[in-house]
C-alpha positions as CSV (number, residue, x, y, z in Angstrom):
1,A,34.9,24.3,6.6
2,V,36.6,21.3,8.1
3,V,36.5,20.6,11.8
4,S,40.0,20.9,13.3
5,T,39.2,20.4,17.0
6,Q,36.3,20.3,19.4
7,S,35.6,20.6,23.1
8,T,32.7,21.0,25.6
9,G,31.8,24.2,27.4
10,D,30.2,23.9,30.8
11,Y,29.1,27.2,32.4
12,K,27.6,26.1,35.7
13,A,26.7,29.6,36.8
14,K,24.0,29.7,34.1
15,T,23.5,25.9,33.8
16,F,24.7,26.1,30.3
17,K,26.5,23.3,28.5
18,G,27.4,23.5,24.9
19,L,29.8,22.2,22.2
20,L,32.8,24.2,21.0
21,V,33.8,23.4,17.4
22,G,37.1,24.7,15.9
23,L,37.2,25.1,12.1
24,D,40.1,25.4,9.6
25,N,38.8,28.8,8.5
26,C,40.0,30.3,11.9
27,E,36.6,30.2,13.5
28,V,35.3,28.8,16.8
29,R,31.6,28.1,17.0
30,L,29.6,27.5,20.1
31,Y,26.5,25.2,19.7
32,R,23.8,24.3,22.1
33,D,22.0,21.2,20.9
34,K,21.6,21.9,17.2
35,F,21.5,25.7,17.5
36,L,24.4,28.1,16.9
37,V,24.9,30.4,19.9
38,D,28.1,32.4,19.1
39,T,31.0,32.5,16.6
40,M,34.5,33.6,17.5
41,T,37.5,34.4,15.2
42,T,41.0,33.2,16.0
43,T,44.4,34.3,14.7
44,D,45.1,30.9,13.1
45,V,43.5,27.5,12.8
46,P,42.6,26.2,16.3
47,S,44.3,22.9,17.3
48,M,43.2,22.7,21.0
49,M,40.5,24.4,23.2
50,Q,39.7,24.3,26.8
51,F,36.8,26.1,28.6
52,G,37.1,26.9,32.4
53,Q,38.7,29.2,34.9
54,Y,41.6,31.4,33.9
55,D,43.1,33.6,36.5
56,R,40.2,35.4,38.2
57,E,37.7,34.7,35.4
58,E,35.6,31.6,35.9
59,S,34.3,31.4,32.3
60,S,37.2,31.6,29.9
61,L,38.1,29.9,26.6
62,I,41.7,29.1,25.9
63,V,42.5,28.4,22.2
64,V,45.9,27.1,21.0
65,T,46.4,27.5,17.3
66,K,48.5,25.3,15.0
67,S,51.2,28.0,14.7
68,G,51.6,28.0,18.5
69,G,49.5,31.1,19.1
70,F,47.5,31.6,22.3
71,N,44.0,33.1,22.2
72,V,41.9,33.9,25.3
73,F,38.2,34.6,25.1
74,I,36.4,35.7,28.3
75,L,32.6,35.2,28.6
76,K,30.7,38.2,29.9
77,R,28.6,37.8,33.0
78,N,25.6,39.3,31.3
79,A,26.1,37.3,28.1
80,D,22.9,36.0,26.4
81,L,23.5,32.4,25.7
82,T,20.1,31.9,24.1
83,Q,21.1,33.7,20.9
84,G,20.1,31.9,17.8
85,Q,17.4,30.0,19.6
86,S,13.8,31.2,19.2
87,S,11.3,30.6,21.9
88,A,9.3,28.3,19.5
89,S,12.4,26.0,19.1
90,L,12.7,25.4,22.9
91,G,10.5,23.0,24.7
92,P,7.3,21.4,23.2
93,P,5.7,22.9,20.1
94,A,3.0,25.5,20.4
95,Q,0.4,23.1,18.9
96,Q,0.7,21.0,22.0
97,F,-1.1,23.6,24.1
98,Q,-3.9,24.2,21.7
99,K,-7.2,22.8,22.9
100,L,-8.7,20.1,20.6
101,N,-12.2,20.4,19.5
102,V,-13.3,17.0,20.8
103,P,-17.1,16.4,20.4
104,R,-19.1,15.7,23.5
105,K,-19.7,12.1,24.4
106,T,-23.3,11.1,23.7
107,K,-25.3,8.7,25.7
108,T,-25.1,6.1,22.9
109,F,-21.3,6.3,23.0
110,V,-21.2,5.9,26.8
111,D,-23.5,3.0,26.7
112,Q,-21.5,1.3,23.9
113,T,-18.3,1.8,25.9
114,L,-19.8,0.3,29.0
115,R,-21.1,-2.6,27.0
116,E,-17.7,-3.3,25.5
117,R,-16.1,-3.2,29.0
118,E,-18.6,-5.6,30.4
119,H,-18.9,-8.0,27.5
120,G,-15.4,-7.7,25.9
121,V,-14.6,-11.4,26.1
122,T,-17.9,-12.5,24.7
123,M,-17.7,-10.0,21.8
124,H,-14.2,-11.2,21.0
125,R,-15.3,-14.8,20.9
126,Q,-18.2,-14.0,18.7
127,F,-15.9,-12.1,16.3
128,Q,-13.5,-15.1,16.2
129,H,-16.4,-17.4,15.5
130,D,-17.7,-15.3,12.6
131,L,-14.2,-15.0,11.2
132,Y,-13.7,-18.8,11.3
133,K,-17.1,-19.3,9.7
134,L,-16.2,-16.8,6.9
135,R,-13.0,-18.7,6.2
136,L,-14.8,-22.0,6.1
137,T,-17.4,-20.7,3.7
138,T,-14.7,-19.3,1.5
139,A,-12.8,-22.6,1.5
140,R,-15.9,-24.5,0.6
141,S,-16.8,-22.1,-2.2
142,Y,-13.2,-22.5,-3.6
143,V,-13.4,-26.3,-3.4
144,N,-16.8,-26.3,-5.1
145,A,-15.5,-24.1,-7.9
146,L,-12.5,-26.4,-8.4
147,Q,-14.8,-29.5,-8.5
148,K,-17.2,-27.9,-11.0
149,K,-14.4,-26.4,-13.1
150,M,-15.8,-22.9,-12.5
151,M,-12.3,-21.3,-12.3
152,P,-11.2,-19.1,-15.3
153,I,-7.9,-21.0,-15.4
154,S,-7.8,-24.8,-15.6
155,S,-6.0,-26.7,-12.8
156,S,-5.5,-29.9,-14.7
157,N,-2.1,-30.9,-15.8
158,F,-3.1,-32.4,-19.2
159,A,-5.0,-29.3,-20.4
160,P,-3.9,-26.1,-18.7
161,L,-6.3,-23.6,-20.3
162,K,-7.4,-20.1,-19.7
163,L,-10.9,-18.9,-20.6
164,S,-12.4,-15.4,-21.0
165,A,-15.6,-14.3,-22.8
166,N,-17.5,-11.1,-23.6
167,V,-20.8,-10.1,-25.1
168,Q,-21.3,-7.3,-27.7
169,G,-24.5,-5.8,-28.9
170,I,-27.7,-4.2,-27.6
171,G,-30.2,-6.9,-28.8
172,P,-31.9,-8.8,-30.0
173,M,-28.8,-10.0,-31.7
174,F,-25.6,-10.4,-29.6
175,R,-22.1,-11.5,-30.5
176,L,-20.5,-13.8,-28.0
177,T,-16.7,-14.0,-28.2
178,I,-14.8,-16.7,-26.4
179,D,-11.0,-16.5,-25.9
180,I,-9.1,-19.6,-25.0
181,M,-5.3,-19.7,-24.3
182,N,-3.0,-22.6,-23.7
183,T,-1.0,-21.6,-20.6
184,S,1.4,-24.5,-21.0
185,T,5.0,-23.6,-22.1
186,T,6.0,-26.9,-23.4
187,Y,3.3,-28.8,-25.4
188,P,0.3,-28.0,-27.5
189,I,-3.3,-29.2,-26.8
190,K,-5.4,-30.8,-29.5
191,G,-8.9,-32.1,-29.6
192,A,-10.4,-29.2,-27.5
193,Y,-14.0,-28.1,-28.3
194,V,-16.5,-25.7,-26.8
195,V,-20.2,-26.5,-25.9
196,L,-22.7,-23.8,-25.3
197,V,-25.8,-24.5,-23.2
198,T,-28.6,-22.0,-22.6
199,N,-32.4,-21.7,-22.1
200,D,-33.9,-22.4,-25.5
201,T,-37.0,-20.4,-24.7
202,L,-35.0,-17.2,-24.4
203,Y,-32.0,-17.5,-26.7
204,V,-31.2,-19.1,-30.0
205,L,-27.6,-20.0,-30.6
206,E,-26.0,-19.9,-34.0
207,K,-23.5,-22.5,-33.0
208,S,-23.8,-24.6,-29.8
209,Y,-20.7,-26.7,-30.7
210,I,-17.4,-25.1,-31.7
211,S,-14.3,-27.2,-32.5
212,M,-11.0,-25.6,-31.5
213,P,-7.8,-25.9,-33.6
214,L,-4.5,-27.1,-32.3
215,L,-3.8,-24.8,-29.3
216,V,-0.2,-23.6,-29.4
217,P,1.3,-22.6,-26.0
218,S,1.0,-19.0,-25.0
219,L,-1.3,-18.1,-27.9
220,S,-4.9,-16.9,-27.6
221,Y,-7.6,-18.3,-29.9
222,A,-10.9,-16.4,-30.3
223,V,-14.1,-18.0,-31.5
224,N,-17.5,-16.3,-31.7
225,T,-21.1,-17.1,-32.3
226,M,-24.3,-15.1,-32.7
227,V,-27.0,-15.2,-30.0
228,R,-30.6,-14.0,-30.7
229,C,-32.9,-13.1,-27.8
230,T,-36.5,-14.3,-28.4
231,S,-38.0,-12.7,-25.4
232,E,-39.6,-9.2,-25.6
233,Q,-40.3,-8.8,-21.9
234,G,-36.7,-8.0,-20.8
235,I,-36.0,-11.4,-19.3
236,T,-32.4,-12.4,-19.1
237,D,-30.6,-15.6,-18.3
238,V,-27.1,-17.1,-18.5
239,I,-25.2,-19.1,-21.1
240,H,-23.1,-22.0,-19.9
241,V,-19.7,-22.3,-21.7
242,L,-18.2,-25.8,-21.3
243,V,-14.7,-26.5,-22.6
244,Y,-13.9,-30.2,-23.3
245,V,-10.9,-32.2,-24.5
246,K,-11.5,-35.3,-26.5
247,G,-11.1,-38.4,-24.3
248,K,-12.4,-36.7,-21.2
249,C,-16.0,-37.1,-20.0
250,S,-15.9,-34.0,-17.7
251,P,-15.3,-30.4,-18.8
252,V,-11.9,-28.8,-18.3
253,L,-13.4,-25.4,-17.8
254,T,-16.8,-24.0,-17.1
255,A,-18.0,-20.4,-17.3
256,L,-21.3,-18.7,-16.8
257,I,-22.0,-15.7,-19.1
258,D,-24.6,-13.2,-17.9
259,M,-26.5,-11.9,-20.8
260,P,-27.5,-8.3,-20.9
261,T,-31.1,-7.1,-21.3
262,S,-32.2,-6.9,-24.9
263,E,-33.3,-3.5,-26.1
264,S,-35.1,-4.7,-29.1
265,M,-38.4,-3.0,-28.3
266,I,-37.6,0.7,-29.0
267,V,-40.6,3.0,-29.3
268,G,-39.9,5.8,-31.8
């Protein structure tokens, strides 16, 4: 239904104040807050309403309809104006009065609280000092990784490369696969090659030097080599993967591959 008119109803005798809403379906509804208190039916669509004193009655509702009709509704002195409102919807929720099961404060908790009150400034300064130290250590590690080309993505402009590697096998033979991608979108890279360095007493490399073809932008190139573990005592080490570009004396990318433990000695 569409609202045709509205007014306020102030009944001071019971300290009641509500909203009167007239609808085009010939109804007048009385609301208090968001709750419907009462509904009245008129002879026609209401166009104007007024609540107040009419003759000897202090609480009367005068409704004028669109056809010119005149409707009078008198509020009873013993009327229940809480209709439609449950006790749970008035006031705070019932959960507010439930006692929380708060654990008892232990002596350790009390001592810690007193310590924080007395040495709050010192504790905050120590926290800030440790935070600055952590940021400094992180920045130094990042700069060190950039200087030693230990990042998985090259930061150089002439050879923007991306490196990833994985090891397959349980030993003593492993398959080392290296994926290299040219992250540039405009020009290819030529003259790139891979150098593998490891501990010769633990591992034997099938190929320690791998030449790369012309690296087309946005394409991944995979090269692999076999690695044989010569140790039977479960000792492991790392393999250094160095990516160079011809004409440059320093590597463009550097990666450390952690080799898994060889399971060559299986007792049947």
